[in-house]
GUKOL-111929 format. One record per residue (C-alpha): residue in three letters; z, x, y. Coordinates in Angstrom, 2 decimals. Each point is the difference from the previous one (the first is absolute). Example, Ala and Ser with C-alpha at 12.3 -4.5 7.8 and 13.67 -1.06 7.14 Angstrom:
GUKOL-111929
+------+---------+---------+---------+
: code :       Z :       X :       Y :
+------+---------+---------+---------+
:  ALA :    7.80 :   12.30 :   -4.50 :
:  SER :   -0.66 :    1.37 :    3.44 :
+------+---------+---------+---------+
END
This chain:
GUKOL-111929
+------+---------+---------+---------+
: code :       Z :       X :       Y :
+------+---------+---------+---------+
:  MET :   -8.22 :    0.78 :   32.31 :
:  SER :    3.00 :    0.46 :   -2.30 :
:  SER :    1.72 :    3.37 :   -0.17 :
:  GLU :    1.23 :   -0.82 :   -3.49 :
:  LYS :   -1.42 :    2.33 :   -2.64 :
:  SER :   -1.26 :   -1.49 :   -3.20 :
:  ALA :    0.68 :    1.47 :   -3.41 :
:  PRO :   -2.79 :    1.83 :   -1.78 :
:  SER :   -2.13 :   -2.23 :   -2.18 :
:  PHE :    0.24 :    0.05 :   -3.78 :
:  CYS :   -3.61 :    1.22 :   -0.07 :
:  GLU :    1.12 :    2.99 :    2.10 :
:  ALA :    2.93 :    0.63 :   -2.33 :
:  LEU :   -2.38 :    0.05 :   -2.96 :
:  ASN :   -1.81 :    2.87 :    1.71 :
:  GLU :    3.18 :    1.90 :    0.86 :
:  TYR :   -0.17 :   -1.28 :    3.62 :
:  ASP :   -3.28 :    1.81 :    0.64 :
:  ASN :   -2.26 :   -2.92 :    0.99 :
:  GLU :   -0.28 :   -3.20 :   -2.00 :
:  ILE :   -1.68 :   -0.35 :   -3.36 :
:  ASN :   -2.60 :   -2.70 :   -0.41 :
:  PRO :    1.62 :   -2.19 :   -2.68 :
:  PHE :   -3.27 :   -1.82 :   -0.71 :
:  LEU :   -1.74 :    3.32 :   -0.75 :
:  GLU :    2.97 :    1.07 :   -2.14 :
:  LEU :   -0.28 :   -3.27 :   -1.93 :
:  ALA :   -3.68 :    0.67 :   -0.65 :
:  LYS :    0.86 :    3.52 :   -1.22 :
:  TRP :    2.73 :   -1.39 :   -2.22 :
:  ALA :   -2.25 :   -2.75 :   -1.41 :
:  CYS :   -2.80 :    2.47 :   -0.76 :
:  PHE :    2.39 :    2.43 :   -1.71 :
:  LYS :   -0.51 :    2.48 :    2.79 :
:  SER :    2.92 :    2.15 :    0.94 :
:  SER :    1.97 :   -2.07 :    2.46 :
:  ASN :    3.27 :    1.74 :    0.73 :
:  HIS :    1.76 :   -3.34 :    0.30 :
:  THR :    1.35 :   -2.61 :   -2.39 :
:  LEU :   -1.43 :   -3.50 :   -0.10 :
:  PRO :    3.25 :   -1.53 :    1.36 :
:  GLY :   -0.07 :    2.49 :    2.89 :
:  ILE :   -3.63 :   -0.79 :    0.75 :
:  GLY :    0.79 :   -3.72 :   -0.19 :
:  LEU :    2.82 :    0.40 :    2.50 :
:  GLY :   -2.35 :    1.89 :    2.32 :
:  ILE :   -2.55 :   -2.82 :   -0.23 :
:  SER :    2.72 :   -2.58 :    0.64 :
:  GLU :    1.09 :    1.96 :    3.05 :
:  LYS :   -3.55 :    0.01 :    1.37 :
:  ILE :   -0.43 :   -3.74 :   -0.60 :
:  LEU :    3.36 :   -0.85 :    1.57 :
:  LYS :   -0.73 :    2.21 :    3.00 :
:  ALA :   -3.22 :   -1.94 :    0.52 :
:  SER :    1.83 :   -3.33 :   -0.06 :
:  SER :    1.07 :   -1.63 :    3.22 :
:  ALA :    3.05 :    1.09 :    1.95 :
:  ALA :    1.30 :   -3.57 :   -0.16 :
:  SER :    0.26 :    0.06 :   -3.79 :
:  GLY :    1.70 :    3.39 :    0.20 :
:  GLN :    2.52 :   -1.47 :    2.41 :
:  TYR :    0.58 :   -2.92 :   -2.35 :
:  PHE :    0.75 :    2.31 :   -2.94 :
:  GLN :    2.24 :    2.18 :    2.16 :
:  GLU :    2.02 :   -3.08 :    0.97 :
:  LYS :    0.27 :   -1.06 :   -3.67 :
:  CYS :    1.20 :    3.50 :   -0.89 :
:  GLU :    2.69 :   -0.15 :    2.67 :
:  GLU :    1.11 :   -3.41 :   -1.32 :
:  LEU :    0.25 :    1.40 :   -3.53 :
:  LYS :    2.00 :    3.00 :    1.24 :
:  LYS :    2.45 :   -2.32 :    1.74 :
:  GLU :    0.29 :   -2.22 :   -3.07 :
:  LEU :    0.76 :    3.01 :   -2.21 :
:  ASP :    2.47 :    1.37 :    2.57 :
:  ASP :    1.82 :   -3.34 :    0.02 :
:  LEU :   -0.04 :   -0.26 :   -3.79 :
:  LEU :    1.20 :    3.55 :   -0.70 :
:  GLY :    2.39 :    0.58 :    2.89 :
:  GLU :    1.41 :    3.53 :   -0.16 :
:  ASN :    1.25 :   -0.10 :   -3.60 :
:  GLY :   -2.51 :   -2.16 :   -1.87 :
:  ILE :   -2.29 :    1.14 :   -2.75 :
:  LEU :   -2.98 :   -1.91 :   -1.28 :
:  VAL :   -0.67 :    0.61 :   -3.69 :
:  TYR :   -3.74 :   -0.25 :   -0.32 :
:  PRO :   -2.50 :    0.55 :   -2.81 :
:  THR :   -1.83 :    3.30 :    0.13 :
:  HIS :   -3.25 :   -1.77 :   -0.76 :
:  ALA :   -1.36 :   -3.28 :   -1.33 :
:  SER :   -0.38 :    1.48 :   -3.47 :
:  PRO :    1.56 :    2.80 :   -2.05 :
:  ALA :   -1.33 :    3.53 :    0.43 :
:  GLN :   -3.65 :    0.21 :   -0.84 :
:  TYR :   -1.88 :    2.45 :   -2.15 :
:  HIS :   -2.24 :    2.63 :    1.55 :
:  GLY :   -3.02 :   -1.63 :    1.64 :
:  GLN :    1.30 :   -3.58 :   -0.08 :
:  PRO :    0.79 :   -0.21 :    3.73 :
:  LEU :   -3.63 :    0.84 :    0.77 :
:  LEU :   -1.21 :   -2.85 :   -2.20 :
:  LYS :    2.43 :   -2.40 :    1.66 :
:  MET :   -1.17 :    1.12 :    3.42 :
:  LEU :   -3.61 :   -0.70 :   -0.95 :
:  THR :    0.93 :   -3.53 :   -1.09 :
:  GLY :    1.99 :   -0.65 :    3.18 :
:  ALA :    3.41 :   -0.07 :   -1.73 :
:  MET :    1.58 :    2.96 :    1.78 :
:  ASN :    3.44 :   -1.43 :    0.80 :
:  PHE :    0.69 :    2.84 :    2.41 :
:  SER :    2.14 :   -2.30 :    2.13 :
:  TYR :    2.98 :    0.81 :   -2.22 :
:  THR :    0.23 :    3.34 :    1.72 :
:  ALA :   -2.19 :   -0.25 :    3.10 :
:  ILE :    1.99 :   -2.75 :    1.67 :
:  PHE :    2.97 :    2.29 :    0.54 :
:  ASN :   -2.24 :    2.75 :    1.36 :
:  VAL :   -1.05 :   -2.46 :    2.67 :
:  THR :    3.55 :   -1.11 :    0.86 :
:  GLY :    1.47 :    3.50 :   -0.12 :
:  ASN :    2.74 :   -0.89 :   -2.48 :
:  PRO :    1.14 :    2.85 :   -2.24 :
:  VAL :   -0.64 :   -0.57 :   -3.69 :
:  THR :    1.43 :    1.90 :   -2.93 :
:  GLN :   -1.77 :   -0.28 :   -3.33 :
:  VAL :    2.50 :    0.01 :   -2.88 :
:  PRO :   -1.14 :    0.89 :   -3.52 :
:  LEU :    1.53 :   -2.27 :   -2.63 :
:  GLY :   -1.30 :    1.55 :   -3.23 :
:  LEU :   -2.84 :   -1.20 :   -2.21 :
:  GLY :   -1.09 :   -3.49 :   -0.96 :
:  SER :   -0.63 :   -1.03 :   -3.58 :
:  TRP :   -3.69 :    0.90 :    0.46 :
:  GLY :    0.92 :    3.60 :    0.92 :
:  VAL :   -0.80 :    0.01 :    3.72 :
:  PRO :    2.48 :    0.74 :    2.80 :
:  LEU :    1.98 :   -2.80 :    1.58 :
:  GLY :    1.50 :    0.07 :    3.46 :
:  MET :    1.03 :   -1.93 :    3.06 :
:  GLN :    0.02 :    0.51 :    3.74 :
:  LEU :    3.06 :   -0.13 :    2.20 :
:  VAL :   -0.93 :   -1.03 :    3.54 :
:  CYS :    2.47 :    0.63 :    2.83 :
:  ALA :    0.16 :   -0.75 :    3.69 :
:  ARG :   -1.87 :    2.44 :    2.18 :
:  ASN :    1.88 :    3.28 :    0.48 :
:  GLN :    2.30 :   -0.75 :   -2.96 :
:  ASP :   -1.64 :    2.42 :   -2.45 :
:  ARG :    3.38 :    1.36 :   -1.09 :
:  LEU :    1.03 :   -3.41 :   -1.30 :
:  GLY :   -3.08 :   -0.35 :   -2.21 :
:  LEU :    0.42 :    3.51 :   -1.37 :
:  ALA :    3.68 :   -0.54 :   -0.79 :
:  VAL :   -0.67 :   -3.28 :   -1.81 :
:  ALA :   -2.96 :    1.56 :   -1.84 :
:  LEU :    2.22 :    2.76 :   -1.38 :
:  GLU :    2.43 :   -2.57 :   -1.39 :
:  VAL :   -2.74 :   -2.19 :   -1.50 :
:  GLU :   -1.61 :    3.07 :   -1.56 :
:  LYS :    3.30 :    0.91 :   -1.67 :
:  ILE :    0.28 :   -3.48 :   -1.50 :
:  PHE :   -3.56 :   -0.13 :   -1.34 :
:  GLY :   -0.41 :    3.65 :   -0.98 :
:  GLY :   -2.59 :    0.91 :    2.63 :
:  TRP :   -3.38 :    1.51 :   -0.64 :
:  VAL :   -1.20 :    0.35 :   -3.59 :
:  ASN :   -3.07 :    1.95 :   -1.03 :
:  PRO :   -2.50 :   -2.64 :   -1.17 :
:  SER :   -1.81 :    2.31 :   -2.41 :
:  THR :    0.42 :    3.06 :   -2.12 :
:  VAL :   -1.04 :    3.18 :    1.74 :
:  ILE :   -2.77 :    1.76 :   -1.95 :
:  GLY :    1.25 :    3.22 :   -1.52 :
:  GLN :    3.66 :   -1.08 :   -0.13 :
:  SER :    1.66 :   -1.12 :   -3.18 :
+------+---------+---------+---------+
END
């Protein structure tokens, strides 16, 4: 028996580490407009966790090996001073509610951010102003693991060049 402790599950985190929620029950509550305390993406992640946990250990080992290969490839690519300039997302910022619709159609594109969560690379999101359609634009700066300071320093310089964050709409009550 392994003495290695495992991290709490996401379903435990959703319940403030006091037992696990049942993500399938939460989905039913959400679908029936009952008062689930959780967002649909959170419930979906909980369901994914349950399904993956039920899959075989061999497939888990396979994905762990692929993750380690990707980490090594990124380490080799970035070295200690490299920065990968990466899109924030597959599309410009979306209006309120649009991500939910995309999720329901299977076009989530979460890999633009999730991949670096898996590899442990620090990412700094840099605001670049507004596009011609009035929504925020940005990019990600991805650094080698433990090189957060490099991404932050470059982000400050890029932000100066592009003007940084811009309010995308008029605040009600202000002239």
